[in-house]
PQR file of N, CA, C, O and H, with PARSE charges and radii, in Angstrom:
ATOM      1  N   MET A   1       0.807  -1.209   0.000 -0.4000 1.5000
ATOM      2  CA  MET A   1       0.000   0.000   0.000 -0.0000 2.0000
ATOM      3  C   MET A   1       0.852   1.277   0.000  0.5500 1.7000
ATOM      4  O   MET A   1       0.473   2.247  -0.657 -0.5500 1.4000
ATOM      5  N   PRO A   2       1.982   1.314   0.708 -0.5600 1.5000
ATOM      6  CA  PRO A   2       2.794   2.534   0.654  0.2800 2.0000
ATOM      7  C   PRO A   2       3.241   2.888  -0.759  0.5500 1.7000
ATOM      8  O   PRO A   2       3.356   4.068  -1.092 -0.5500 1.4000
ATOM      9  N   SER A   3       3.495   1.881  -1.595 -0.4000 1.5000
ATOM     10  CA  SER A   3       3.914   2.182  -2.963 -0.0000 2.0000
ATOM     11  C   SER A   3       2.780   2.838  -3.744  0.5500 1.7000
ATOM     12  O   SER A   3       3.024   3.688  -4.601 -0.5500 1.4000
ATOM     13  H   SER A   3       3.402   0.923  -1.325  0.4000 1.0000
ATOM     14  N   LYS A   4       1.545   2.447  -3.451 -0.4000 1.5000
ATOM     15  CA  LYS A   4       0.389   3.062  -4.108 -0.0000 2.0000
ATOM     16  C   LYS A   4       0.281   4.531  -3.696  0.5500 1.7000
ATOM     17  O   LYS A   4       0.000   5.390  -4.533 -0.5500 1.4000
ATOM     18  H   LYS A   4       1.347   1.757  -2.755  0.4000 1.0000
ATOM     19  N   LEU A   5       0.499   4.820  -2.427 -0.4000 1.5000
ATOM     20  CA  LEU A   5       0.470   6.200  -1.946 -0.0000 2.0000
ATOM     21  C   LEU A   5       1.576   7.016  -2.594  0.5500 1.7000
ATOM     22  O   LEU A   5       1.350   8.160  -2.988 -0.5500 1.4000
ATOM     23  H   LEU A   5       0.727   4.123  -1.747  0.4000 1.0000
ATOM     24  N   LYS A   6       2.759   6.448  -2.709 -0.4000 1.5000
ATOM     25  CA  LYS A   6       3.864   7.157  -3.348 -0.0000 2.0000
ATOM     26  C   LYS A   6       3.562   7.437  -4.821  0.5500 1.7000
ATOM     27  O   LYS A   6       3.940   8.485  -5.345 -0.5500 1.4000
ATOM     28  H   LYS A   6       2.943   5.519  -2.389  0.4000 1.0000
ATOM     29  N   GLN A   7       2.882   6.503  -5.486 -0.4000 1.5000
ATOM     30  CA  GLN A   7       2.512   6.704  -6.884 -0.0000 2.0000
ATOM     31  C   GLN A   7       1.509   7.848  -7.015  0.5500 1.7000
ATOM     32  O   GLN A   7       1.619   8.673  -7.922 -0.5500 1.4000
ATOM     33  H   GLN A   7       2.575   5.652  -5.061  0.4000 1.0000
ATOM     34  N   ILE A   8       0.539   7.896  -6.114 -0.4000 1.5000
ATOM     35  CA  ILE A   8      -0.440   8.984  -6.109 -0.0000 2.0000
ATOM     36  C   ILE A   8       0.264  10.314  -5.869  0.5500 1.7000
ATOM     37  O   ILE A   8      -0.025  11.309  -6.533 -0.5500 1.4000
ATOM     38  H   ILE A   8       0.450   7.226  -5.377  0.4000 1.0000
ATOM     39  N   GLU A   9       1.190  10.321  -4.915 -0.4000 1.5000
ATOM     40  CA  GLU A   9       1.947  11.534  -4.613 -0.0000 2.0000
ATOM     41  C   GLU A   9       2.742  11.998  -5.835  0.5500 1.7000
ATOM     42  O   GLU A   9       2.745  13.187  -6.156 -0.5500 1.4000
ATOM     43  H   GLU A   9       1.425   9.512  -4.375  0.4000 1.0000
ATOM     44  N   ARG A  10       3.412  11.071  -6.517 -0.4000 1.5000
ATOM     45  CA  ARG A  10       4.176  11.435  -7.719 -0.0000 2.0000
ATOM     46  C   ARG A  10       3.270  11.988  -8.812  0.5500 1.7000
ATOM     47  O   ARG A  10       3.638  12.943  -9.496 -0.5500 1.4000
ATOM     48  H   ARG A  10       3.409  10.105  -6.256  0.4000 1.0000
ATOM     49  N   ASP A  11       2.086  11.395  -8.983 -0.4000 1.5000
ATOM     50  CA  ASP A  11       1.141  11.885  -9.991 -0.0000 2.0000
ATOM     51  C   ASP A  11       0.690  13.305  -9.673  0.5500 1.7000
ATOM     52  O   ASP A  11       0.623  14.156 -10.560 -0.5500 1.4000
ATOM     53  H   ASP A  11       1.788  10.619  -8.428  0.4000 1.0000
ATOM     54  N   ILE A  12       0.384  13.554  -8.410 -0.4000 1.5000
ATOM     55  CA  ILE A  12      -0.060  14.885  -7.994 -0.0000 2.0000
ATOM     56  C   ILE A  12       1.060  15.898  -8.191  0.5500 1.7000
ATOM     57  O   ILE A  12       0.820  16.990  -8.704 -0.5500 1.4000
ATOM     58  H   ILE A  12       0.439  12.863  -7.690  0.4000 1.0000
ATOM     59  N   VAL A  13       2.277  15.551  -7.791 -0.4000 1.5000
ATOM     60  CA  VAL A  13       3.407  16.469  -7.925 -0.0000 2.0000
ATOM     61  C   VAL A  13       3.664  16.788  -9.397  0.5500 1.7000
ATOM     62  O   VAL A  13       3.929  17.940  -9.739 -0.5500 1.4000
ATOM     63  H   VAL A  13       2.471  14.663  -7.374  0.4000 1.0000
ATOM     64  N   SER A  14       3.589  15.794 -10.264 -0.4000 1.5000
ATOM     65  CA  SER A  14       3.831  16.053 -11.689 -0.0000 2.0000
ATOM     66  C   SER A  14       2.767  16.979 -12.265  0.5500 1.7000
ATOM     67  O   SER A  14       3.062  17.792 -13.142 -0.5500 1.4000
ATOM     68  H   SER A  14       3.373  14.857  -9.987  0.4000 1.0000
ATOM     69  N   GLN A  15       1.536  16.865 -11.783 -0.4000 1.5000
ATOM     70  CA  GLN A  15       0.475  17.757 -12.248 -0.0000 2.0000
ATOM     71  C   GLN A  15       0.632  19.161 -11.671  0.5500 1.7000
ATOM     72  O   GLN A  15       0.359  20.149 -12.353 -0.5500 1.4000
ATOM     73  H   GLN A  15       1.296  16.206 -11.071  0.4000 1.0000
ATOM     74  N   VAL A  16       1.072  19.252 -10.415 -0.4000 1.5000
ATOM     75  CA  VAL A  16       1.283  20.555  -9.780 -0.0000 2.0000
ATOM     76  C   VAL A  16       2.347  21.347 -10.543  0.5500 1.7000
ATOM     77  O   VAL A  16       2.216  22.559 -10.713 -0.5500 1.4000
ATOM     78  H   VAL A  16       1.294  18.449  -9.861  0.4000 1.0000
ATOM     79  N   LEU A  17       3.382  20.675 -10.992 -0.4000 1.5000
ATOM     80  CA  LEU A  17       4.473  21.358 -11.686 -0.0000 2.0000
ATOM     81  C   LEU A  17       4.039  21.957 -13.022  0.5500 1.7000
ATOM     82  O   LEU A  17       4.719  22.831 -13.559 -0.5500 1.4000
ATOM     83  H   LEU A  17       3.488  19.691 -10.854  0.4000 1.0000
ATOM     84  N   ARG A  18       2.917  21.494 -13.559 -0.4000 1.5000
ATOM     85  CA  ARG A  18       2.418  22.018 -14.831 -0.0000 2.0000
ATOM     86  C   ARG A  18       1.389  23.123 -14.647  0.5500 1.7000
ATOM     87  O   ARG A  18       0.772  23.566 -15.616 -0.5500 1.4000
ATOM     88  H   ARG A  18       2.364  20.784 -13.123  0.4000 1.0000
ATOM     89  N   ARG A  19       1.199  23.575 -13.398 -0.4000 1.5000
ATOM     90  CA  ARG A  19       0.203  24.603 -13.113 -0.0000 2.0000
ATOM     91  C   ARG A  19       0.815  25.749 -12.317  0.5500 1.7000
ATOM     92  O   ARG A  19       1.903  25.619 -11.756 -0.5500 1.4000
ATOM     93  H   ARG A  19       1.700  23.215 -12.611  0.4000 1.0000
ATOM     94  N   ASN A  20       0.105  26.868 -12.277 -0.4000 1.5000
ATOM     95  CA  ASN A  20       0.530  28.012 -11.483 -0.0000 2.0000
ATOM     96  C   ASN A  20       0.327  27.651 -10.006  0.5500 1.7000
ATOM     97  O   ASN A  20      -0.803  27.438  -9.568 -0.5500 1.4000
ATOM     98  H   ASN A  20      -0.779  26.973 -12.733  0.4000 1.0000
ATOM     99  N   ARG A  21       1.409  27.584  -9.252 -0.4000 1.5000
ATOM    100  CA  ARG A  21       1.325  27.124  -7.860 -0.0000 2.0000
ATOM    101  C   ARG A  21       0.536  28.075  -6.971  0.5500 1.7000
ATOM    102  O   ARG A  21      -0.170  27.633  -6.064 -0.5500 1.4000
ATOM    103  H   ARG A  21       2.328  27.757  -9.608  0.4000 1.0000
ATOM    104  N   ALA A  22       0.648  29.378  -7.222 -0.4000 1.5000
ATOM    105  CA  ALA A  22      -0.088  30.342  -6.403 -0.0000 2.0000
ATOM    106  C   ALA A  22      -1.592  30.166  -6.605  0.5500 1.7000
ATOM    107  O   ALA A  22      -2.351  30.178  -5.636 -0.5500 1.4000
ATOM    108  H   ALA A  22       1.221  29.737  -7.959  0.4000 1.0000
ATOM    109  N   ASP A  23      -2.027  30.004  -7.853 -0.4000 1.5000
ATOM    110  CA  ASP A  23      -3.444  29.772  -8.131 -0.0000 2.0000
ATOM    111  C   ASP A  23      -3.913  28.461  -7.520  0.5500 1.7000
ATOM    112  O   ASP A  23      -5.001  28.382  -6.951 -0.5500 1.4000
ATOM    113  H   ASP A  23      -1.411  29.995  -8.640  0.4000 1.0000
ATOM    114  N   LEU A  24      -3.087  27.444  -7.643 -0.4000 1.5000
ATOM    115  CA  LEU A  24      -3.444  26.127  -7.115 -0.0000 2.0000
ATOM    116  C   LEU A  24      -3.592  26.165  -5.597  0.5500 1.7000
ATOM    117  O   LEU A  24      -4.546  25.609  -5.053 -0.5500 1.4000
ATOM    118  H   LEU A  24      -2.203  27.509  -8.105  0.4000 1.0000
ATOM    119  N   ALA A  25      -2.657  26.818  -4.912 -0.4000 1.5000
ATOM    120  CA  ALA A  25      -2.735  26.919  -3.452 -0.0000 2.0000
ATOM    121  C   ALA A  25      -3.968  27.711  -3.037  0.5500 1.7000
ATOM    122  O   ALA A  25      -4.633  27.361  -2.062 -0.5500 1.4000
ATOM    123  H   ALA A  25      -1.882  27.270  -5.354  0.4000 1.0000
ATOM    124  N   HIS A  26      -4.275  28.777  -3.775 -0.4000 1.5000
ATOM    125  CA  HIS A  26      -5.442  29.602  -3.459 -0.0000 2.0000
ATOM    126  C   HIS A  26      -6.733  28.794  -3.600  0.5500 1.7000
ATOM    127  O   HIS A  26      -7.584  28.822  -2.711 -0.5500 1.4000
ATOM    128  H   HIS A  26      -3.735  29.060  -4.567  0.4000 1.0000
ATOM    129  N   VAL A  27      -6.878  28.082  -4.705 -0.4000 1.5000
ATOM    130  CA  VAL A  27      -8.090  27.285  -4.938 -0.0000 2.0000
ATOM    131  C   VAL A  27      -8.195  26.151  -3.924  0.5500 1.7000
ATOM    132  O   VAL A  27      -9.290  25.826  -3.465 -0.5500 1.4000
ATOM    133  H   VAL A  27      -6.186  28.060  -5.427  0.4000 1.0000
ATOM    134  N   ALA A  28      -7.063  25.551  -3.574 -0.4000 1.5000
ATOM    135  CA  ALA A  28      -7.068  24.449  -2.612 -0.0000 2.0000
ATOM    136  C   ALA A  28      -7.308  24.933  -1.182  0.5500 1.7000
ATOM    137  O   ALA A  28      -7.656  24.144  -0.304 -0.5500 1.4000
ATOM    138  H   ALA A  28      -6.173  25.815  -3.946  0.4000 1.0000
ATOM    139  N   GLY A  29      -7.120  26.236  -0.953 -0.4000 1.5000
ATOM    140  CA  GLY A  29      -7.319  26.768   0.391 -0.0000 2.0000
ATOM    141  C   GLY A  29      -6.182  26.422   1.328  0.5500 1.7000
ATOM    142  O   GLY A  29      -6.385  26.276   2.534 -0.5500 1.4000
ATOM    143  H   GLY A  29      -6.838  26.878  -1.666  0.4000 1.0000
ATOM    144  N   ILE A  30      -4.981  26.289   0.775 -0.4000 1.5000
ATOM    145  CA  ILE A  30      -3.811  25.986   1.592 -0.0000 2.0000
ATOM    146  C   ILE A  30      -2.759  27.058   1.345  0.5500 1.7000
ATOM    147  O   ILE A  30      -2.818  27.792   0.359 -0.5500 1.4000
ATOM    148  H   ILE A  30      -4.816  26.408  -0.204  0.4000 1.0000
ATOM    149  N   HIS A  31      -1.806  27.135   2.248 -0.4000 1.5000
ATOM    150  CA  HIS A  31      -0.721  28.108   2.118 -0.0000 2.0000
ATOM    151  C   HIS A  31       0.236  27.638   1.033  0.5500 1.7000
ATOM    152  O   HIS A  31       0.426  26.437   0.840 -0.5500 1.4000
ATOM    153  H   HIS A  31      -1.757  26.539   3.049  0.4000 1.0000
ATOM    154  N   LEU A  32       0.829  28.579   0.334 -0.4000 1.5000
ATOM    155  CA  LEU A  32       1.776  28.255  -0.733 -0.0000 2.0000
ATOM    156  C   LEU A  32       2.947  27.433  -0.201  0.5500 1.7000
ATOM    157  O   LEU A  32       3.446  26.548  -0.896 -0.5500 1.4000
ATOM    158  H   LEU A  32       0.675  29.554   0.490  0.4000 1.0000
ATOM    159  N   ASN A  33       3.386  27.712   1.013 -0.4000 1.5000
ATOM    160  CA  ASN A  33       4.483  26.931   1.615 -0.0000 2.0000
ATOM    161  C   ASN A  33       4.085  25.472   1.815  0.5500 1.7000
ATOM    162  O   ASN A  33       4.916  24.574   1.679 -0.5500 1.4000
ATOM    163  H   ASN A  33       2.980  28.431   1.578  0.4000 1.0000
ATOM    164  N   THR A  34       2.812  25.237   2.139 -0.4000 1.5000
ATOM    165  CA  THR A  34       2.323  23.868   2.309 -0.0000 2.0000
ATOM    166  C   THR A  34       2.376  23.125   0.981  0.5500 1.7000
ATOM    167  O   THR A  34       2.792  21.968   0.925 -0.5500 1.4000
ATOM    168  H   THR A  34       2.137  25.967   2.250  0.4000 1.0000
ATOM    169  N   LEU A  35       1.952  23.794  -0.088 -0.4000 1.5000
ATOM    170  CA  LEU A  35       2.020  23.194  -1.413 -0.0000 2.0000
ATOM    171  C   LEU A  35       3.467  22.879  -1.787  0.5500 1.7000
ATOM    172  O   LEU A  35       3.754  21.817  -2.341 -0.5500 1.4000
ATOM    173  H   LEU A  35       1.614  24.734  -0.043  0.4000 1.0000
ATOM    174  N   GLN A  36       4.363  23.794  -1.486 -0.4000 1.5000
ATOM    175  CA  GLN A  36       5.774  23.577  -1.789 -0.0000 2.0000
ATOM    176  C   GLN A  36       6.334  22.411  -0.982  0.5500 1.7000
ATOM    177  O   GLN A  36       7.178  21.663  -1.474 -0.5500 1.4000
ATOM    178  H   GLN A  36       4.130  24.657  -1.036  0.4000 1.0000
ATOM    179  N   ARG A  37       5.870  22.255   0.249 -0.4000 1.5000
ATOM    180  CA  ARG A  37       6.327  21.148   1.095 -0.0000 2.0000
ATOM    181  C   ARG A  37       5.906  19.799   0.499  0.5500 1.7000
ATOM    182  O   ARG A  37       6.671  18.835   0.543 -0.5500 1.4000
ATOM    183  H   ARG A  37       5.184  22.863   0.648  0.4000 1.0000
ATOM    184  N   VAL A  38       4.696  19.733  -0.053 -0.4000 1.5000
ATOM    185  CA  VAL A  38       4.234  18.501  -0.699 -0.0000 2.0000
ATOM    186  C   VAL A  38       5.102  18.208  -1.927  0.5500 1.7000
ATOM    187  O   VAL A  38       5.507  17.067  -2.147 -0.5500 1.4000
ATOM    188  H   VAL A  38       4.075  20.516  -0.088  0.4000 1.0000
ATOM    189  N   VAL A  39       5.380  19.232  -2.716 -0.4000 1.5000
ATOM    190  CA  VAL A  39       6.188  19.059  -3.932 -0.0000 2.0000
ATOM    191  C   VAL A  39       7.599  18.591  -3.593  0.5500 1.7000
ATOM    192  O   VAL A  39       8.172  17.771  -4.311 -0.5500 1.4000
ATOM    193  H   VAL A  39       5.051  20.159  -2.537  0.4000 1.0000
ATOM    194  N   SER A  40       8.160  19.109  -2.502 -0.4000 1.5000
ATOM    195  CA  SER A  40       9.539  18.767  -2.158 -0.0000 2.0000
ATOM    196  C   SER A  40       9.650  17.486  -1.324  0.5500 1.7000
ATOM    197  O   SER A  40      10.751  17.102  -0.928 -0.5500 1.4000
ATOM    198  H   SER A  40       7.695  19.775  -1.919  0.4000 1.0000
ATOM    199  N   GLY A  41       8.536  16.832  -1.058 -0.4000 1.5000
ATOM    200  CA  GLY A  41       8.583  15.554  -0.349 -0.0000 2.0000
ATOM    201  C   GLY A  41       8.552  15.672   1.154  0.5500 1.7000
ATOM    202  O   GLY A  41       8.934  14.729   1.847 -0.5500 1.4000
ATOM    203  H   GLY A  41       7.641  17.143  -1.380  0.4000 1.0000
ATOM    204  N   GLY A  42       8.108  16.806   1.688 -0.4000 1.5000
ATOM    205  CA  GLY A  42       8.034  16.999   3.137 -0.0000 2.0000
ATOM    206  C   GLY A  42       6.769  16.390   3.725  0.5500 1.7000
ATOM    207  O   GLY A  42       6.071  15.617   3.069 -0.5500 1.4000
ATOM    208  H   GLY A  42       7.799  17.573   1.125  0.4000 1.0000
ATOM    209  N   LYS A  43       6.486  16.751   4.968 -0.4000 1.5000
ATOM    210  CA  LYS A  43       5.316  16.217   5.663 -0.0000 2.0000
ATOM    211  C   LYS A  43       4.045  16.928   5.211  0.5500 1.7000
ATOM    212  O   LYS A  43       4.057  18.126   4.929 -0.5500 1.4000
ATOM    213  H   LYS A  43       7.053  17.380   5.501  0.4000 1.0000
ATOM    214  N   TYR A  44       2.953  16.177   5.145 -0.4000 1.5000
ATOM    215  CA  TYR A  44       1.655  16.716   4.774 -0.0000 2.0000
ATOM    216  C   TYR A  44       0.582  15.756   5.284  0.5500 1.7000
ATOM    217  O   TYR A  44       0.886  14.641   5.707 -0.5500 1.4000
ATOM    218  H   TYR A  44       2.944  15.203   5.374  0.4000 1.0000
ATOM    219  N   THR A  45      -0.667  16.196   5.241 -0.4000 1.5000
ATOM    220  CA  THR A  45      -1.766  15.338   5.675 -0.0000 2.0000
ATOM    221  C   THR A  45      -2.525  14.829   4.449  0.5500 1.7000
ATOM    222  O   THR A  45      -2.370  15.357   3.348 -0.5500 1.4000
ATOM    223  H   THR A  45      -0.914  17.102   4.897  0.4000 1.0000
ATOM    224  N   PHE A  46      -3.335  13.812   4.651 -0.4000 1.5000
ATOM    225  CA  PHE A  46      -4.152  13.290   3.560 -0.0000 2.0000
ATOM    226  C   PHE A  46      -5.164  14.331   3.103  0.5500 1.7000
ATOM    227  O   PHE A  46      -5.514  14.387   1.924 -0.5500 1.4000
ATOM    228  H   PHE A  46      -3.461  13.384   5.546  0.4000 1.0000
ATOM    229  N   GLU A  47      -5.632  15.150   4.031 -0.4000 1.5000
ATOM    230  CA  GLU A  47      -6.573  16.212   3.669 -0.0000 2.0000
ATOM    231  C   GLU A  47      -5.910  17.196   2.702  0.5500 1.7000
ATOM    232  O   GLU A  47      -6.546  17.668   1.760 -0.5500 1.4000
ATOM    233  H   GLU A  47      -5.348  15.104   4.989  0.4000 1.0000
ATOM    234  N   THR A  48      -4.648  17.499   2.935 -0.4000 1.5000
ATOM    235  CA  THR A  48      -3.914  18.396   2.042 -0.0000 2.0000
ATOM    236  C   THR A  48      -3.828  17.805   0.642  0.5500 1.7000
ATOM    237  O   THR A  48      -4.066  18.499  -0.346 -0.5500 1.4000
ATOM    238  H   THR A  48      -4.132  17.116   3.701  0.4000 1.0000
ATOM    239  N   LEU A  49      -3.485  16.513   0.559 -0.4000 1.5000
ATOM    240  CA  LEU A  49      -3.428  15.865  -0.750 -0.0000 2.0000
ATOM    241  C   LEU A  49      -4.792  15.903  -1.436  0.5500 1.7000
ATOM    242  O   LEU A  49      -4.877  16.142  -2.641 -0.5500 1.4000
ATOM    243  H   LEU A  49      -3.292  15.950   1.362  0.4000 1.0000
ATOM    244  N   TYR A  50      -5.855  15.668  -0.674 -0.4000 1.5000
ATOM    245  CA  TYR A  50      -7.204  15.682  -1.233 -0.0000 2.0000
ATOM    246  C   TYR A  50      -7.547  17.072  -1.757  0.5500 1.7000
ATOM    247  O   TYR A  50      -8.107  17.204  -2.845 -0.5500 1.4000
ATOM    248  H   TYR A  50      -5.786  15.474   0.305  0.4000 1.0000
ATOM    249  N   ARG A  51      -7.217  18.104  -0.993 -0.4000 1.5000
ATOM    250  CA  ARG A  51      -7.501  19.480  -1.428 -0.0000 2.0000
ATOM    251  C   ARG A  51      -6.748  19.824  -2.713  0.5500 1.7000
ATOM    252  O   ARG A  51      -7.297  20.452  -3.618 -0.5500 1.4000
ATOM    253  H   ARG A  51      -6.762  17.997  -0.108  0.4000 1.0000
ATOM    254  N   ILE A  52      -5.485  19.404  -2.778 -0.4000 1.5000
ATOM    255  CA  ILE A  52      -4.692  19.665  -3.979 -0.0000 2.0000
ATOM    256  C   ILE A  52      -5.286  18.918  -5.164  0.5500 1.7000
ATOM    257  O   ILE A  52      -5.400  19.463  -6.262 -0.5500 1.4000
ATOM    258  H   ILE A  52      -5.039  18.894  -2.042  0.4000 1.0000
ATOM    259  N   GLU A  53      -5.663  17.668  -4.931 -0.4000 1.5000
ATOM    260  CA  GLU A  53      -6.246  16.862  -5.996 -0.0000 2.0000
ATOM    261  C   GLU A  53      -7.518  17.496  -6.552  0.5500 1.7000
ATOM    262  O   GLU A  53      -7.737  17.495  -7.764 -0.5500 1.4000
ATOM    263  H   GLU A  53      -5.571  17.225  -4.039  0.4000 1.0000
ATOM    264  N   GLN A  54      -8.359  18.038  -5.667 -0.4000 1.5000
ATOM    265  CA  GLN A  54      -9.586  18.702  -6.113 -0.0000 2.0000
ATOM    266  C   GLN A  54      -9.270  19.996  -6.862  0.5500 1.7000
ATOM    267  O   GLN A  54      -9.927  20.311  -7.854 -0.5500 1.4000
ATOM    268  H   GLN A  54      -8.182  18.038  -4.682  0.4000 1.0000
ATOM    269  N   ALA A  55      -8.279  20.740  -6.400 -0.4000 1.5000
ATOM    270  CA  ALA A  55      -7.908  21.992  -7.061 -0.0000 2.0000
ATOM    271  C   ALA A  55      -7.314  21.739  -8.440  0.5500 1.7000
ATOM    272  O   ALA A  55      -7.454  22.572  -9.336 -0.5500 1.4000
ATOM    273  H   ALA A  55      -7.746  20.484  -5.594  0.4000 1.0000
ATOM    274  N   LEU A  56      -6.652  20.597  -8.620 -0.4000 1.5000
ATOM    275  CA  LEU A  56      -6.078  20.263  -9.923 -0.0000 2.0000
ATOM    276  C   LEU A  56      -7.158  20.144 -11.000  0.5500 1.7000
ATOM    277  O   LEU A  56      -6.894  20.367 -12.182 -0.5500 1.4000
ATOM    278  H   LEU A  56      -6.538  19.920  -7.893  0.4000 1.0000
ATOM    279  N   LYS A  57      -8.361  19.794 -10.585 -0.4000 1.5000
ATOM    280  CA  LYS A  57      -9.470  19.670 -11.539 -0.0000 2.0000
ATOM    281  C   LYS A  57      -9.958  21.036 -12.016  0.5500 1.7000
ATOM    282  O   LYS A  57     -10.575  21.145 -13.076 -0.5500 1.4000
ATOM    283  H   LYS A  57      -8.575  19.613  -9.625  0.4000 1.0000
ATOM    284  N   ILE A  58      -9.680  22.079 -11.228 -0.4000 1.5000
ATOM    285  CA  ILE A  58     -10.203  23.422 -11.522 -0.0000 2.0000
ATOM    286  C   ILE A  58      -9.163  24.303 -12.195  0.5500 1.7000
ATOM    287  O   ILE A  58      -9.474  24.998 -13.162 -0.5500 1.4000
ATOM    288  H   ILE A  58      -9.179  21.991 -10.367  0.4000 1.0000
ATOM    289  N   VAL A  59      -7.926  24.281 -11.693 -0.4000 1.5000
ATOM    290  CA  VAL A  59      -6.878  25.166 -12.191 -0.0000 2.0000
ATOM    291  C   VAL A  59      -6.333  24.614 -13.508  0.5500 1.7000
ATOM    292  O   VAL A  59      -5.908  23.460 -13.564 -0.5500 1.4000
ATOM    293  H   VAL A  59      -7.674  23.716 -10.907  0.4000 1.0000
ATOM    294  N   PRO A  60      -6.342  25.430 -14.575 -0.5600 1.5000
ATOM    295  CA  PRO A  60      -5.846  24.943 -15.876  0.2800 2.0000
ATOM    296  C   PRO A  60      -4.319  24.830 -15.902  0.5500 1.7000
ATOM    297  O   PRO A  60      -3.619  25.456 -15.106 -0.5500 1.4000
ATOM    298  N   GLU A  61      -3.828  24.022 -16.830 -0.4000 1.5000
ATOM    299  CA  GLU A  61      -2.379  23.891 -17.011 -0.0000 2.0000
ATOM    300  C   GLU A  61      -1.824  25.171 -17.615  0.5500 1.7000
ATOM    301  O   GLU A  61      -2.520  25.906 -18.315 -0.5500 1.4000
ATOM    302  H   GLU A  61      -4.397  23.514 -17.477  0.4000 1.0000
ATOM    303  N   LYS A  62      -0.546  25.421 -17.323 -0.4000 1.5000
ATOM    304  CA  LYS A  62       0.124  26.595 -17.895 -0.0000 2.0000
ATOM    305  C   LYS A  62       0.290  26.376 -19.394  0.5500 1.7000
ATOM    306  O   LYS A  62       0.484  25.256 -19.864 -0.5500 1.4000
ATOM    307  H   LYS A  62       0.020  24.825 -16.754  0.4000 1.0000
ATOM    308  N   GLU A  63       0.206  27.490 -20.131 -0.4000 1.5000
ATOM    309  CA  GLU A  63       0.443  27.410 -21.565 -0.0000 2.0000
ATOM    310  C   GLU A  63       1.943  27.491 -21.809  0.5500 1.7000
ATOM    311  O   GLU A  63       2.630  28.336 -21.236 -0.5500 1.4000
ATOM    312  H   GLU A  63       0.049  28.400 -19.748  0.4000 1.0000
ATOM    313  N   VAL A  64       2.439  26.617 -22.653 -0.4000 1.5000
ATOM    314  CA  VAL A  64       3.858  26.597 -22.988 -0.0000 2.0000
ATOM    315  C   VAL A  64       4.028  27.233 -24.367  0.5500 1.7000
ATOM    316  O   VAL A  64       3.380  26.831 -25.333 -0.5500 1.4000
ATOM    317  H   VAL A  64       1.881  25.930 -23.119  0.4000 1.0000
ATOM    318  N   PHE A  65       4.898  28.218 -24.441 -0.4000 1.5000
ATOM    319  CA  PHE A  65       5.110  28.908 -25.723 -0.0000 2.0000
ATOM    320  C   PHE A  65       6.365  28.429 -26.383  0.5500 1.7000
ATOM    321  O   PHE A  65       6.708  28.895 -27.470 -0.5500 1.4000
ATOM    322  H   PHE A  65       5.425  28.544 -23.656  0.4000 1.0000
TER
END
């Protein structure tokens, strides 16, 4: 089961990197530092992951030029 959680975490982090982090943190209702902590592999709660996951559905990906 831990490997499944790590896979979910990697999927979320890869999606976060393709979006504006400030917008994502705002929509998720979390502090930008908390979002950065999740991206860098620090401590977080399952609620934080859930909030980020829900915000990923709303915040569009960055346009690449």
